[in-house]
N, C-alpha and C positions, 0 to 999 in steps of 0.2 A: 126867117132865121133870126134868132134872138139878138145877135150882135148888132143888128140894125136898129134896135130899140134900146137906146142907152138907159132910159129910165128903169128898165127891167134888170139891169146888170147886177145890182146889189142882191136882188132876189135869186138870180142865177147862181151866185156864189154859195147860196145855201146848200146846193147840191154838190159842191166841189169837195172832194176829200184829198186829192193829191195836187199840190201846187209846186210845179217845178221851177227852180231858179238856175239860171245859166252860170257857168264858171268863167274865170278869166282865161278864155281860150281864143284862138283866132276865129274870125267870122265864119269860115267854112266849117270848122269843127262845131261851132255853136249851132249853125243851121242844121247840120247832120244830127246833133244831139236833140234839138227841138223836134225834128221830124220823128225821131225814135220815141221820145217820151209821149208825144201825142198819139203815136201808134199804140203805145202801151196804156193809154187812157187818162193821161194827165188832163185835168179840167181847167188849169190855169198855168200860164207860163210867164215868168218875170225875166226880162232882159236886165241882168246885172253884170256889167262889165266895167271894171275900174281902170283898165289900161288903155283903152282906145281913146283917140281924140274925139271931140264932139261931132265933127263932120262924119267920121267913120262910124260913130255910134248911131247917128241918125240914119245913115245908109243901111246899117244892119237892122235897125228897128223897122225901117220900111220894108226890108226884105222878109223879116219874120212875121210881121202883122198879118199878111194874107194867108200865110201857112197856118197860123194859129186859128184864124177865123174859119178857114175852110174845114178845120177839124172840129169846129163848134166849141172851142175853148176861149177863155178870156186872155187878153194880152196886156201885160203890165210892164211899164218901164220903171226901173229903179232910179230914184233921186231927181231925175230931170223932167220937170213938168213940161217945159217947152218942147223937148224931143218927143215926149209922149203925145202931145197934141199934134205936132207936125207929122208924126208917123201914123196918126189916127188910131192910136192905141186905145184900149178900153179904160186904162187907168194908170196911176202912178203910185209907187210906194215911197213914202217920205221918211227919212231918218231925222234924228234930233238936230242935225246941222243943216238941214234943207229948209226950203220954204215952209212956212207954217201951214197946217191943215186949213185953217180959216182963210189964209191968203190964196192957197191953191184952189179952194172952192170958189172964191170970188172970180178967179181967172177962168177956171174950167167949167163952172156952172154945175147945176144939178144933173144927176145921171152919169157923171164921170166918176169912176171908182177911185177912191183915195184910201190907201192902206197906211198903217203906221205900226210901230213896234212897241210892245209893252211887256215888261217882265214882272209887274206887280198889279194887283187889282186896282190900286189907286191910279196908276199911270194909265191903265186901260180905260177907266171911267173918264179920265180927263180927255184922252184921245177921242173917245166916242162923243163926248160932249162938244168937242171942237168940230166934229163932222166926219170922223173916220168911218168908212164902210166895212172894214175888216181889220184884223190885227194879226201880226206875227208875234209869237210869244216864246221866249226861251232865254238861254239855251236849254233845250229839253235834256240834252246829253252833252258830254264833253265834245268839243270840236276844235280843231286846230285853226279854224278860220277866225275865231274870236276867243283866244285862250285867256284873255284878261277878264272876261265876263264870268260871273258866278253862275254855275249851273243851278237852275231852279227845279229841274226834274219834271217828270210827268205830273206830279201833284201840284207843282207851281203853275204849270200851264192850265191844269184843270181849275185852279183857283181863279186865274185870270178869265177863263171862259165863263165861269159861273157869275162873274161880276158884271158882265155886259150881255147885250142881246144881239151882237153882230157876230159873224163867223170868226173864230179864233183858230189859227193854224200853229201847231207846234213847230218850232224851227231849231236847228242846231243838232247835228250828229244823228239825225233820224235815218234808220235803215230798216229793211224788212226784218232784220234780226232782232231789233229792239222795239219796233212799232207796237208789238203786243203789250208792252209796258204802258204805252199811251192809252191803248184801248182799255186796259184794266183800270186805268184812272178815269175813264170816261171821255177821253179825247180821241176823236176819229178824223182829225184833219191834220195834215202835215205839209210843211214847206221843205223841200229836199234839194240839196245841191250835190254833195259828194256821193250820196247813196244812189244817185242816178248817173252823174257824170263819170264817176269812178268805176262804174260797172262795165265789163266787156260787152254786155248786152243791155243797154239802157231801157229798151222796150220791155224786156222781160223783168227787169228790176222794177219798172213802174207797175207792171201787172202784179208782181209779188207784193209790193207795198199796198196796192189797192186791195188785194185779197185780205191782207191782215187788217187794214183799217176798216174794212167792211164786215169783219168777222164778229 
């Protein structure tokens, strides 16, 4: 099973089209959602929960890690490298105010996935030069989660993707209804929060997104 060989994880992301990110919900709701999106075919799951205390977040990460691995997907923790390592996650996604990519790599070692965010080709090249294994790029569409950020659109995500050789996932407002615009721009990977968590049937929403991204 591939998750036991950490050095192959970056290669595994090459085949991932749908990357699910959890919302700020209670742990039981998050666990149910993760189970559903994995059933629907998500190839990567990120635990992103800004409201829980660190002890609760670690407990939830340890709860989710075996679920994700059993499904053959990658498990990422947002922001917190220590929690990612303690939960035996496959990687961490770092924001601009978190530990640097270079510092995280020194602590985690090679073979541990480190993701970053980039909305311009220049920022993407810097992140990859520092050691990022993949990038989230956006906002691809308008999103209430980060209304202050300028939407770069599918073309902007495509420009970021063209600037680097690591997987680039469109993030921000992606749904099955607009994912076709990404595909038309040459982008076939997406990180999705509300498009999955806000659906009455997250498993089917994941299938619908994957169908469009693979078209």
